[in-house]
C-alpha positions as CSV (number, residue, x, y, z in Angstrom):
1,M,20.5,-34.4,-3.6
2,S,19.8,-35.6,-7.1
3,S,20.9,-39.1,-8.3
4,K,24.1,-37.7,-9.6
5,G,26.7,-35.4,-8.1
6,I,29.3,-35.2,-5.4
7,Q,28.4,-35.5,-1.7
8,R,30.7,-34.1,1.0
9,P,29.3,-35.0,4.4
10,A,30.6,-32.9,7.2
11,E,32.4,-34.6,10.2
12,S,30.1,-32.5,12.4
13,T,27.1,-34.6,11.3
14,E,28.5,-37.8,12.8
15,Y,26.0,-39.0,15.5
16,W,25.7,-41.7,18.2
17,F,23.4,-44.6,17.1
18,E,21.5,-46.7,19.6
19,E,23.3,-49.8,18.3
20,G,26.5,-48.6,20.2
21,C,28.5,-46.8,17.5
22,H,29.1,-43.5,15.8
23,I,27.7,-43.1,12.3
24,L,28.5,-40.6,9.6
25,E,26.1,-41.0,6.7
26,L,28.1,-40.7,3.5
27,A,25.3,-41.5,1.1
28,N,21.7,-42.3,2.1
29,S,18.9,-40.7,0.1
30,A,15.5,-41.6,-1.2
31,D,16.7,-40.3,-4.6
32,D,19.2,-43.3,-4.6
33,P,17.3,-46.1,-3.0
34,A,19.6,-48.9,-4.3
35,V,22.3,-48.3,-1.8
36,S,23.5,-46.4,1.3
37,I,27.0,-45.9,2.6
38,A,27.9,-44.9,6.2
39,R,31.2,-44.7,8.0
40,V,30.9,-46.5,11.3
41,R,33.2,-46.0,14.3
42,V,33.3,-48.4,17.3
43,G,35.4,-47.4,20.3
44,P,38.1,-49.7,21.8
45,G,36.6,-52.5,23.8
46,Q,33.0,-51.7,22.6
47,T,30.6,-54.2,21.0
48,T,27.5,-53.2,19.0
49,R,24.2,-54.6,20.1
50,W,22.8,-57.6,18.3
51,H,20.4,-56.5,15.6
52,T,19.0,-57.4,12.2
53,L,18.2,-55.4,9.0
54,S,15.0,-56.7,7.3
55,S,15.1,-56.8,3.5
56,T,18.6,-55.2,3.5
57,T,21.9,-56.8,2.8
58,E,24.8,-55.1,4.6
59,R,28.6,-55.2,3.9
60,Y,31.3,-54.1,6.3
61,V,34.5,-52.8,4.6
62,I,37.1,-52.5,7.4
63,L,39.1,-49.3,7.0
64,S,41.1,-49.3,10.3
65,G,41.4,-51.3,13.5
66,E,40.6,-54.9,14.3
67,G,37.4,-56.5,15.4
68,L,35.3,-59.6,15.7
69,V,32.2,-59.9,13.5
70,E,29.4,-62.2,14.5
71,I,26.7,-63.1,11.9
72,G,24.0,-65.4,13.2
73,K,25.0,-68.4,15.4
74,D,27.5,-69.8,12.9
75,L,30.0,-67.1,12.1
76,R,32.5,-65.5,14.5
77,E,35.4,-64.1,12.5
78,S,38.3,-61.7,13.2
79,V,38.5,-58.8,10.8
80,T,41.1,-56.2,10.0
81,I,42.0,-53.6,7.4
82,G,40.7,-54.6,3.9
83,D,38.4,-57.3,5.0
84,V,34.8,-57.4,3.8
85,A,32.0,-59.0,5.8
86,R,28.7,-59.7,4.0
87,I,25.6,-59.9,6.2
88,P,22.5,-61.3,4.4
89,A,19.2,-59.5,5.1
90,G,17.5,-60.7,8.3
91,S,20.7,-62.1,9.8
92,A,21.5,-61.3,13.4
93,Q,24.8,-59.4,13.6
94,R,27.1,-57.4,15.8
95,I,30.8,-56.4,15.8
96,R,33.3,-55.9,18.6
97,N,36.4,-53.7,18.6
98,C,39.2,-55.9,19.8
99,G,41.9,-53.3,19.4
100,K,43.2,-50.2,21.3
101,E,42.1,-47.7,18.7
102,D,38.8,-47.0,17.0
103,L,37.5,-49.7,14.6
104,V,36.3,-47.9,11.5
105,F,34.5,-49.4,8.6
106,L,32.0,-48.6,5.8
107,A,28.6,-50.1,6.2
108,I,27.2,-50.5,2.6
109,C,23.5,-51.4,2.5
110,S,21.4,-52.6,-0.4
111,P,18.8,-51.5,-0.7
112,R,19.6,-48.4,1.4
113,F,19.3,-48.4,5.1
114,T,16.2,-46.9,6.6
115,P,15.2,-46.8,10.3
116,E,12.2,-49.1,9.5
117,C,14.5,-52.0,8.5
118,Y,16.5,-51.9,11.8
119,T,15.4,-54.2,14.7
120,A,17.4,-54.3,18.0
121,M,17.6,-57.8,19.4
122,E,18.7,-56.8,22.9
123,P,17.8,-54.0,25.3
124,D,19.4,-50.7,25.4
125,A,22.6,-50.7,27.6
126,D,21.7,-47.3,29.1
């Protein structure tokens, strides 16, 4: 897609990500390297794996549900609808769904998320 226009991601393109959540890419293109936006869905009782994003700042904008965000060793904070968590580049992070329904949030990355910036900090649960 060019740098301007409307994107309409299909629900059918949502995928399971190794981190332990479902991802729907809303905007992530080399044509717009400044930012990416994904809708993230974490199931009830689930916690994503500890991970870092090198050279990429991430923001979680909570759309529904309730959770617990952990950023590094110093921040453990409950989050709910409307909260925004800012995660500096290189910071260890994870989020847990503390509710009975899906925790859904936007993950806004700048510059945009690429697989090369992702580092898992714990082994795969499978």
